[in-house]
N, C-alpha and C positions, 0 to 999 in steps of 0.2 A: 242689365241696366241697374237693377237694385244694388248690385255689388258696389257700384260707383257712387251711390247716393251719399254715403258719409263723406267722401271726398268733395262732392258738390257742396254739401253743407259747410265743410271746412273752408272752401274757397269763398262761399258767401260771407262767412264770418270775417275772413281776411279782407274782403272788399269793404265790409262795414267798418273794420278797424282803421281804414284810411279815410273814413268819412266822419260826419258828426253823429252817426248812428252807433253810439257806444252804449249798448244795453246790457253789457255783461253782468253788471251788479244786479239788475232786475232779473235777468235770466237765471243767474246763479241762485237767487232767492227762490224763484219759482221751482227750479229743479230740486233744490235741497229741501225745501219745506213742503212742497206739494206733489210735483210730478213723480219724482223717484219714490217717495213714500207710497204713492198710489200703486205704482208698479210692484213694489215689495209686498204691500198688503194683498193685492190680487193674487200674486203667485204663492205667497205663504199660506193664505187661506185655502187655496185649491191644490197645492203641491207640497205641503209641509213635510209629509212622510218621505219625500224625495230630497228636500232641501236641507233638513236638519243635519244629516251626516256631512253634507258638503260644506255647510257653514263651519262646523267644527274642524274639518280637515283643512279648510282654507286658513283658519286661525293658526293651526299647528304648522302649516307650511310657511306662513309669514313669520312665525316665531323662529323657524330655522333660518329663513332669509335674514332676519334681524341679526342673528349670530354671525352669518357669513358676511354681512355688510360691515361688521366691525373690522374685518381684515382689510377692507378698502379704505375706510375713513372713520374716525371717531367724531368728526364734525356732525352735530345733530341734524343740520339741514341736509347735508350730503347723505348721511346715514338713512334719514327718512325717505329721501328720493330713491334709495336703493330697494327698499322692501315694500313700500306702499305704492301699489300699481293702479293705473287708470283702467280699472275693470268696467266701471259704469259708463262714462262718457265716451270712451273710445272703443273698449272691448265689446260692449253690448251692441252698438250699431253694426259692427263688423260681423258678429255672430248672427245677428238677426238677418243679415243679408246672405250669409254663406251657408248656415247650418239649419238644423231642424229646431222645432219648438222645444224638444227635450234639451238641446244644447243651450237654448236661451235660458231655460230654468237653471241649468248648471251655472251659467255666468251670473244670473241674478242672485243665486244663493251665495256664490263666491263674492259678489259685490257686498252683500249684507255682512258676511264674515269679515271681509277686508275693511269695510267701513267701521265696524265696531272695533276691531283690533287697531287699525291705522289711526283712528281718531283718539282712542284711549292712549296708546303708546306714544303717538305723536305729541299730544298735549303734555304728557309727562316728560318727554325728552326735551321739548322746547321751553317749557316753563320751569323745569327743575323741581316740580312739585310732586313727581311720582305719578302713580296711577290714580286718577280721580274717578272713582266708581260712581259717586253721586252725579257728577257731571255727565258721565257716560250714559247713564240711564235716561238722561234728558235729550240725547242726540236724536235727530229724526230717524236714522236707520233703526235704532233700538226701539223707539216708540212705534214705528211702523211694523217691526217684527212682532212686538207685543200685540198690536191691534190685529195683525194677521192671524196670530195664534188664537186670539179670542174669537175670531170669526170663522175658524175652521168648521164648526158645526153647520155653518151656512155656506160652505164652499160651493156646493152645486148651484145654489141660487145666485151666488156672486158670479160664477162662471157663465150662467145663463143670461143674466140681466146686465152684467157689467162689462161684457166683451167689447162693446163699442167704446166705452170710456177708457178701457185698457188699451185698445188699439190707438186711440188719440194720444194717450199718455206716452206710449212707446214712440210714436212719431215725434212728439215734442221733445222727449228725452234725447232722441237721436239728433234732431235738428239743432236744438238749443245747445246741447252739449258740444257738438262739433263746431258750431258757430262761435261759441265762447273760446274754444281753443284757437280758432282762426283769428279772432280779435286779438288774443294775446300774442300770437305769432306776428301780427302786424305792428304791435306796440313795442316789442322787444327787439333790439338790434343785436344780432349775433354775428360772430366771425367764424372763419374756418377753424381757428384754434378752439373755439367753444365746442364745435362739433367733434373735434378730435378728443377733447377732454371728456365728452360724454360717451364716446364710443367704447372706451374701456369698461365703464360700469355697465353699459348695455350688454356687452359680450359676457362679462362675468356673471351678471344677473341671469342672462339667458341660459348660460351653461349650467348654473346652479338649478334653475327651474327645470331645465331639460332632465337633469338627473333625478330630481324629485318627482316629476311627472312620470318618468320611466319606471321608477320604483313603485309609484302608485298604481300604474297600469299592470305591473307584475303581480301586485297584491290583488288587483281586480280580476285578473285571469285565474289566480290561485283560488280565490274565494268565490269566483263566478259572480262578480258584481257587474251586472250587465250595463248599468248606466255609465260606468267607466269604460268598459271594453268597447261599447258601441260609439263612443265619442272621443276616441283617441286624438283625432285631428283637432277637435275643439280644445282639448286639454293642452296640446302643444302650442296653441296660440298664445297661452299665457307667457311663453318664453319671449314673445316679441312686444309685449306691452311696455309703455313708457311710465315714468313716475306719474302719480295721481295729480291732477290739477288742483285738488283740494289742499295739497301741501302748502301752496302759497297763501291760502286763507289762514291756515294754522300759523305759518311763519309770521305773517303780517300781524296777527292778533297777539301772539306771545312774544315776538322779538321786535316787531315794528320795522322789519326789513323785507326785502323782496329778492334775496339772492337766488331763490329756487326758480325764479321765472326763466332764467336762461337754461337751467338744467331741464326743466319741464318742456320748454319750447324745442330745444335741440333734441332731447330724447323723443319727443313726439314726432319730429321730422324723420329721425332715424327709424322709428317704429313704423311710420306710415310707409316708408320705402320697403322695409322688410315685410310688412304685412301685405303690401301690394304684390310682392314676388310670391309670397306664400299663397295668397288668394288665387293668383294666376295659375300656380302649380296645381291647386285643388280643382279649379275649373277645367284645366287641360286633362287632368286625370279622370274626371267624370266624362269627358268627351271621348276618351279613348276606349 
């Protein structure tokens, strides 16, 4: 049943999107400023020795995807939709339902790395102002990363006394994140042509990430990096993730447009179908 909870949250948001209950602005504010930073602080303070390498690797892989994306389009919005993935709001709920606690740590670390890289590069691409390091240091993921590092000496106490708050934050992150996606899906009208247009980037991105993850796993086997070799199925889930919902926030702020809404919505629908098939295959393999 836990596996289907993200879908239930998504459908709840979709239903709210057809009613007067449009709370996506407030939910986005809570997620961005409070809930996700709390999740990051908890995990960084207690698992930083595991997360630091993953954060750097995620940024490196996104840089490679950034280069690959230029082959598809030089339009900044489409380009951003290619390499900036929805690791936090869609990936984390799925991983929490399907995989181990160690897998969740991998995705949280990847979320931190992608948030830092995606927000910095995205702001530069859309504004034309280049990389704004000063602004980057003020973003919630970076501030939460810094707070988590400062609290590393108190990691055991945070794990002991903050577990209840962390569990509540994880639930709210899953529910509100998927509900926001559902509300957007209810607001945006898409056609069959829109889905066809997003299928090519999805396949190209998935293929590129598949090659990158496979290379990463080969390195993991060669250097005996257990956190990689023990979580191959988790890593391949990155191949199926859609563009990050945060892209439309960046686009609205810097360009005053919302062209990415269709790409995010269609990409999310395609990803949900692909992830459902992937999840079913994993569950069936465990039963055999």
